[in-house]
C-alpha positions as CSV (number, residue, x, y, z in Angstrom):
1,M,69.4,92.4,116.2
2,P,70.4,89.9,119.6
3,R,72.9,87.6,119.8
4,D,70.1,83.9,118.7
5,Q,69.3,85.8,115.0
6,H,72.6,85.6,114.5
7,N,75.8,83.3,112.7
8,I,78.5,85.2,114.5
9,S,80.3,83.6,117.4
10,R,83.5,84.5,119.7
11,K,85.4,81.7,118.9
12,D,85.7,83.9,115.0
13,I,86.7,86.7,116.2
14,S,90.6,86.9,116.5
15,E,91.9,86.3,120.4
16,P,93.8,90.5,120.0
17,A,90.9,91.6,118.4
18,L,88.1,90.0,121.5
19,K,91.4,91.2,124.0
20,V,90.9,94.4,122.7
21,L,86.7,95.3,122.7
22,Y,86.9,93.9,127.1
23,R,89.8,96.0,127.6
24,L,88.1,99.3,126.2
25,H,84.8,97.5,127.9
26,N,85.6,96.9,130.7
27,A,87.1,100.5,131.1
28,G,83.5,102.2,130.9
29,Y,83.7,102.8,127.3
30,E,81.8,101.6,124.0
31,A,83.4,99.1,122.1
32,Y,82.8,96.9,119.0
33,L,83.6,95.7,116.0
34,V,82.7,97.7,112.7
35,G,82.3,97.2,108.5
36,G,83.8,94.4,106.7
37,C,84.8,91.8,109.4
38,V,81.5,92.1,110.5
39,R,80.5,91.8,107.1
40,D,81.9,89.0,106.1
41,L,81.5,86.6,109.4
42,L,77.8,87.1,108.4
43,L,78.3,85.9,105.1
44,G,80.1,82.7,106.4
45,L,83.7,84.0,105.0
46,H,86.6,85.1,107.4
47,P,87.8,87.9,107.6
48,K,91.1,89.2,107.2
49,D,91.5,92.1,109.1
50,F,88.9,92.8,112.7
51,D,88.4,96.6,113.4
52,V,87.0,98.9,115.9
53,T,85.7,100.9,117.1
54,T,84.7,103.2,119.9
55,N,84.0,106.3,122.0
56,A,87.2,106.6,123.3
57,T,89.1,109.2,121.5
58,P,92.4,107.7,120.2
59,E,94.6,109.2,123.8
60,Q,93.3,107.3,126.1
61,V,93.2,104.4,123.9
62,R,96.3,104.7,124.0
63,K,96.2,104.9,127.6
64,L,94.6,101.2,128.1
65,F,97.2,100.0,125.3
66,R,100.7,99.8,125.9
67,N,101.1,98.4,122.8
68,C,99.3,101.1,121.4
69,R,100.9,104.5,118.4
70,L,98.8,106.3,116.9
71,V,98.5,107.0,113.3
72,G,97.1,108.7,110.6
73,R,96.2,112.2,109.8
74,R,93.0,112.0,107.4
75,F,92.2,109.6,109.9
76,R,93.4,109.7,113.1
77,L,94.1,106.0,114.1
78,A,95.2,104.1,117.3
79,H,97.0,101.1,115.9
80,V,97.2,97.8,119.3
81,V,100.0,95.8,117.9
82,F,100.0,91.7,119.1
83,G,103.0,90.2,117.6
84,R,102.3,90.7,113.6
85,E,98.3,91.1,114.2
86,I,97.7,95.0,114.4
87,I,93.8,95.2,115.2
88,E,93.0,99.0,114.4
89,V,90.9,100.8,117.0
90,A,88.8,103.9,115.7
91,T,86.8,107.1,117.1
92,F,83.5,107.1,116.0
93,R,83.5,109.7,113.9
94,G,80.4,112.6,113.8
95,H,78.9,114.8,110.7
96,H,82.2,116.9,109.2
97,E,82.2,120.8,109.5
98,S,84.6,123.0,108.1
99,H,86.7,124.9,110.3
100,D,89.4,128.4,109.8
101,D,90.1,127.9,114.0
102,E,93.8,126.6,113.7
103,D,93.6,125.6,117.0
104,T,91.4,123.3,116.6
105,A,92.6,121.8,113.1
106,D,93.3,118.5,114.9
107,K,89.6,118.0,115.7
108,V,88.2,119.6,112.7
109,A,86.8,117.8,108.9
110,K,88.7,119.6,106.0
111,Q,87.5,119.0,101.9
112,N,89.0,121.2,99.1
113,A,87.7,122.7,95.8
114,E,86.4,119.3,94.9
115,G,84.9,117.9,98.2
116,M,87.0,116.4,99.3
117,L,88.1,115.5,102.7
118,V,91.7,115.8,103.5
119,R,91.0,115.9,107.3
120,D,88.4,114.2,108.8
121,N,88.8,114.0,113.5
122,V,85.4,114.5,114.2
123,Y,84.2,112.7,116.6
124,G,80.9,112.0,117.1
125,T,78.0,108.9,118.4
126,I,77.9,106.0,116.9
127,D,74.6,107.0,115.2
128,E,76.2,109.7,113.6
129,D,79.3,106.9,112.8
130,A,76.6,104.5,110.6
131,Q,76.3,107.7,108.7
132,R,79.7,108.3,108.1
133,R,80.2,104.6,106.8
134,D,80.3,104.5,102.6
135,F,77.9,101.0,102.0
136,T,75.0,99.3,104.3
137,V,76.8,96.6,104.4
138,N,79.3,98.3,106.1
139,A,77.6,100.1,108.5
140,L,76.7,96.9,110.5
141,Y,78.7,96.8,114.5
142,Y,79.1,94.2,116.8
143,N,78.1,94.7,120.6
144,I,80.9,93.0,122.9
145,A,78.9,94.1,125.6
146,D,75.4,91.7,125.2
147,F,76.8,90.4,121.4
148,S,73.7,91.8,119.4
149,I,75.0,93.3,116.2
150,V,73.7,96.7,115.5
151,D,72.6,97.9,112.6
152,F,71.6,101.5,111.3
153,A,70.7,101.0,107.3
154,D,70.1,97.6,107.0
155,G,73.2,96.5,105.8
156,V,71.9,92.7,106.9
157,R,69.0,92.7,104.2
158,D,71.4,93.9,101.4
159,C,74.1,91.3,102.3
160,E,71.6,88.8,101.8
161,A,69.5,90.2,99.0
162,G,73.3,90.8,97.8
163,V,73.3,94.5,96.6
164,L,75.9,96.9,97.5
165,R,74.3,100.2,98.2
166,M,75.3,103.6,99.7
167,I,74.1,105.4,102.2
168,G,74.2,109.1,101.2
169,D,74.2,110.3,98.4
170,A,76.5,108.3,96.1
171,E,77.5,111.7,94.0
172,T,78.6,113.6,97.1
173,R,80.7,110.1,98.8
174,Y,82.3,109.7,96.2
175,R,83.1,113.8,96.1
176,E,84.2,113.0,99.9
177,D,86.4,109.5,98.5
178,P,86.7,109.2,94.5
179,V,88.7,106.0,96.4
180,R,85.2,105.0,97.2
181,M,85.0,103.5,93.6
182,L,86.8,101.6,94.1
183,R,86.1,100.3,96.9
184,A,82.2,99.4,95.2
185,V,84.0,97.6,92.2
186,R,86.3,95.4,94.6
187,F,82.7,95.2,97.0
188,A,81.3,93.9,94.3
189,T,83.1,91.3,92.8
190,K,84.5,90.4,96.6
191,L,81.3,89.7,97.7
192,N,79.2,88.6,95.0
193,M,76.9,91.9,95.0
194,R,75.6,94.1,92.0
195,L,76.5,98.1,92.9
196,D,73.0,99.0,92.7
197,D,71.9,102.0,90.5
198,S,72.7,104.7,92.5
199,V,75.9,103.8,92.9
200,A,76.6,102.6,89.7
201,K,75.9,105.6,87.4
202,P,78.3,108.7,88.8
203,I,80.6,106.3,88.1
204,R,82.0,107.2,84.5
205,E,80.8,110.2,85.3
206,L,83.6,110.3,88.5
207,A,86.9,108.4,87.9
208,P,89.0,111.5,86.7
209,L,88.6,112.5,90.4
210,L,91.3,109.3,91.3
211,Q,94.1,111.8,89.8
212,N,93.7,113.5,93.0
213,I,94.5,111.2,95.4
214,P,98.1,110.3,96.1
215,P,99.6,108.0,94.1
216,A,101.0,106.5,97.7
217,R,97.2,104.9,98.2
218,L,96.8,104.1,94.9
219,F,99.6,101.6,94.8
220,E,97.7,100.3,97.8
221,E,94.7,100.4,96.5
222,V,95.1,98.6,93.3
223,L,97.2,95.1,95.4
224,K,94.2,95.1,96.7
225,L,92.4,95.2,93.6
226,F,94.5,93.6,91.4
227,T,96.3,90.7,94.1
228,A,93.3,89.0,96.0
229,G,92.2,87.0,93.3
230,K,89.2,88.7,92.0
231,G,92.2,90.8,89.4
232,L,90.0,90.0,86.0
233,A,87.0,90.4,87.2
234,N,88.2,94.0,88.9
235,F,90.0,94.9,85.9
236,E,87.5,94.3,83.1
237,M,84.6,95.8,85.6
238,L,87.5,98.9,86.3
239,A,87.5,99.4,82.4
240,D,83.8,99.1,82.3
241,Y,83.7,102.1,85.0
242,H,86.4,103.9,83.0
243,L,88.6,103.8,86.6
244,F,91.3,101.3,85.1
245,Q,91.9,103.8,82.8
246,Q,92.6,106.5,85.4
247,L,94.4,104.1,87.4
248,F,97.1,102.7,84.0
249,P,96.7,105.7,81.5
250,L,99.6,104.3,79.8
251,L,96.8,101.6,78.9
252,K,94.5,103.3,77.5
253,V,94.8,102.6,73.8
254,Y,95.3,99.3,74.5
255,L,91.5,98.1,75.9
256,K,89.6,99.7,72.8
257,S,90.8,96.0,70.4
258,P,89.8,93.4,73.0
259,T,90.6,90.5,69.5
260,E,94.8,92.4,69.3
261,A,98.3,91.4,71.6
262,P,98.4,94.2,73.8
263,Y,94.7,93.4,75.3
264,Q,95.0,90.2,75.1
265,L,98.0,90.3,77.5
266,I,96.3,92.2,79.9
267,H,93.5,90.0,79.9
268,Q,96.0,86.9,80.2
269,T,98.2,88.7,83.0
270,F,95.2,89.0,85.5
271,A,94.0,85.5,84.8
272,D,97.7,83.9,85.5
273,T,98.1,85.9,88.1
274,D,94.1,85.2,90.0
275,A,95.4,81.2,89.3
276,R,99.0,81.6,91.8
277,V,96.1,82.7,94.0
278,R,94.3,80.1,93.9
279,N,96.3,77.8,93.8
280,D,98.6,78.9,97.3
281,Q,102.0,80.7,94.8
282,R,103.1,83.5,95.9
283,I,102.9,86.6,93.6
284,T,104.9,90.2,93.4
285,P,103.6,92.6,91.7
286,A,107.0,93.4,90.2
287,Y,105.7,90.4,87.8
288,L,102.4,92.2,87.6
289,F,103.5,95.2,86.7
290,A,106.0,94.3,84.0
291,A,103.2,92.5,82.4
292,L,101.1,95.5,81.9
293,L,103.6,98.8,80.5
294,W,105.3,96.2,78.3
295,W,104.0,97.4,75.5
296,P,103.9,101.0,76.4
297,L,107.6,100.4,76.9
298,Q,107.9,98.7,73.3
299,A,105.8,101.4,72.1
300,R,108.7,103.9,73.5
301,M,111.3,101.8,72.2
302,E,110.5,102.0,68.8
303,Q,109.5,106.0,68.9
304,L,113.4,105.7,70.5
305,S,115.0,104.1,67.9
306,V,113.3,105.9,64.1
307,E,113.9,108.8,66.1
308,S,117.2,108.2,67.2
309,G,118.3,105.2,66.0
310,L,119.3,103.9,69.7
311,P,120.0,100.1,69.3
312,P,117.6,97.1,71.3
313,V,118.9,97.4,74.9
314,D,119.6,101.3,75.3
315,A,116.1,101.8,73.6
316,L,115.0,99.3,76.4
317,N,116.6,100.8,79.3
318,I,115.5,104.7,78.2
319,A,111.6,104.0,78.3
320,A,112.4,101.4,80.7
321,A,112.6,104.8,83.0
322,D,110.2,107.1,80.9
323,V,107.9,104.6,81.1
324,I,108.1,103.7,84.7
325,G,108.4,107.3,85.8
326,R,104.7,109.0,84.5
327,Q,103.1,105.8,85.2
328,V,104.3,106.9,89.2
329,Q,102.5,110.4,88.7
330,T,99.3,108.7,88.9
331,I,100.6,104.7,91.0
332,A,104.3,105.0,93.4
333,I,105.6,102.1,93.0
334,P,108.8,101.3,94.9
335,K,111.5,101.5,94.0
336,R,111.9,97.7,95.4
337,F,109.1,96.3,93.0
338,S,110.2,98.7,89.9
339,I,113.7,98.1,89.6
340,P,112.9,94.1,89.3
341,A,110.1,94.6,86.5
342,R,112.9,96.7,85.0
343,E,115.3,93.3,85.2
344,I,112.3,91.1,83.6
345,W,112.0,93.2,80.9
346,Q,115.6,93.6,80.4
347,L,116.0,89.5,80.4
348,Q,113.3,89.5,78.0
349,Q,115.6,90.7,75.6
350,R,118.4,88.6,77.0
351,M,116.6,85.2,76.7
352,E,115.5,86.0,73.4
353,R,119.9,86.6,72.6
354,A,121.6,84.3,74.6
355,K,124.6,81.4,73.2
356,G,126.7,79.3,74.5
357,K,127.8,80.1,78.2
358,R,126.0,83.1,78.3
359,V,122.8,80.7,78.7
360,Q,123.7,78.5,81.4
361,S,124.5,82.4,83.7
362,L,120.5,83.3,82.8
363,L,119.3,80.1,84.8
364,T,121.2,81.7,87.8
365,H,119.3,85.0,87.8
366,P,117.8,85.5,90.3
367,K,114.9,87.1,87.8
368,F,115.5,84.6,85.7
369,R,112.0,82.6,86.9
370,A,109.6,86.0,86.8
371,A,111.3,86.5,83.1
372,Y,110.5,83.0,82.9
373,D,107.2,82.9,83.1
374,F,106.8,86.4,81.5
375,L,108.3,84.9,78.0
376,L,105.4,81.9,77.9
377,L,102.7,84.8,78.5
378,R,104.2,86.8,75.8
379,A,103.6,83.8,72.8
380,K,101.1,82.5,74.8
381,T,99.4,86.5,73.3
382,A,102.3,87.8,71.2
383,T,101.0,88.6,67.3
384,P,100.5,86.1,64.7
385,L,103.9,87.0,63.0
386,E,105.6,87.5,66.5
387,Q,103.7,84.3,68.5
388,K,105.6,81.4,66.6
389,V,109.3,83.1,67.3
390,L,108.3,84.0,71.0
391,Q,107.3,79.8,71.0
392,Q,110.3,78.4,70.6
393,R,112.6,80.6,72.4
394,A,109.7,79.9,75.4
395,D,110.0,76.0,74.5
396,F,113.9,76.7,74.4
397,W,114.6,77.5,77.9
398,T,111.8,75.1,79.3
399,K,113.8,71.7,77.9
400,L,117.0,73.3,78.8
401,Q,115.5,73.3,82.4
402,Q,113.9,70.2,82.1
403,T,117.5,69.4,81.3
404,T,119.4,71.1,83.6
405,D,120.2,69.8,87.9
406,M,118.2,72.8,89.0
407,S,119.3,71.7,92.5
408,S,122.7,72.5,91.9
409,L,122.0,75.9,90.9
410,P,122.1,78.9,93.7
411,A,119.3,78.9,95.8
412,H,117.8,82.2,94.5
413,V,116.6,80.4,91.3
414,A,114.0,78.3,93.0
415,D,109.9,78.8,92.8
416,K,110.3,81.9,95.4
417,E,110.8,84.2,92.8
418,H,108.2,85.8,92.4
419,A,108.4,86.3,96.0
420,P,108.9,90.0,97.9
421,K,112.4,90.1,99.8
422,R,112.8,91.1,103.0
423,R,115.0,94.1,103.2
424,G,117.3,93.8,106.6
425,R,118.8,96.7,108.6
426,R,122.1,97.0,108.6
427,G,123.9,98.4,111.4
428,G,126.4,101.5,110.0
429,K,127.1,101.6,106.3
430,R,128.8,98.7,104.9
431,R,132.6,99.5,103.6
432,R,133.9,98.3,100.0
433,S,136.4,96.1,99.6
434,N,139.5,97.6,98.7
435,K,139.4,94.4,95.7
436,S,135.3,96.2,94.8
437,K,136.0,97.2,91.3
438,P,133.2,100.3,91.2
439,G,130.3,99.3,87.9
440,G,131.0,95.7,89.3
441,N,128.3,93.1,88.4
442,T,126.4,93.2,91.7
443,N,123.3,90.9,90.1
């Protein structure tokens, strides 16, 4: 598609991406923008990232850019770093064939027993690369040499028709990489497209293949699904295709009763998160996981109380460790999020019982704002028996904040609470003061 037949202008492309394209082109290599950025530009959207593909190998790319590092084992890639922006450069992928020769192990593809690709460093031509893409709308290439769009799979037509089609046999492609099922849902909601029947049909049967995906990779996919403003739509579609149940096995039992409190809390969690994204408010995965896993936590606490007679505080701490421990087997929740999630849970108990001086101390807790928001959410979605009590407690904390000079409280109580905190690096170990005591308050 020549330049005069499409709407993509170099003004819409980031300067670092153009630098990478031109340097590759001037060095004699083919250079294209590829995938989602081309698709989004065609649809009049603003791409979040710009990806480049080329016939240069990762090692050849590294020779052209001092600010380049090679990453990945399953897919060998070059990352060209421009401050906070990273341009990902991939070599054209070829048709994968399995090899047993250890000398060529890094340059070939490997599949496991389920047909999933565990290594894929086969290089090829742009035609072969297009056939290796997942969806037709992602097999679009913007050629920096003449500013044309190269479309191998009728991706432009599918963009215009609003349909998501797979390149090749959908079942085979899902088996190669089960995460493609999650991507199908995410693209459908993000782009307001419908899944082609051939794309949708195999998903429910193949959903259990997600169990073969490393939990760390699924954590990244969950963030993309639920923190970009389409969380509720993604939840409903994932649940319909039995994918959500694979991501959150502990929630499977609660999805059968949409009118009951657990389902309502899950539903409202995603609705509230989407609203925060629309309002340009910060969000944190800690709050998301605290809310989603609340009812499994309650079930485990009740079980512990009945079996062992544990008091609520002890039951909560043990149940929290159990619930998070089971969830991280599927989704690797980093401690920087799981620890704050536990604090949000612990604060629910304290906020329900706090009196006198303890009330004021809770206002200064670093996680108070997130815990307060979660208390409001619980009151909104509670069972009829609990709703009155929770709403009274929520109203108490609301009025207290209205009558308290919040500006006199420590800065960490501000609404930036919902944002993940960055930790700076420290050179060397920090010595504990002689005045410090083990087990002291570290809040």
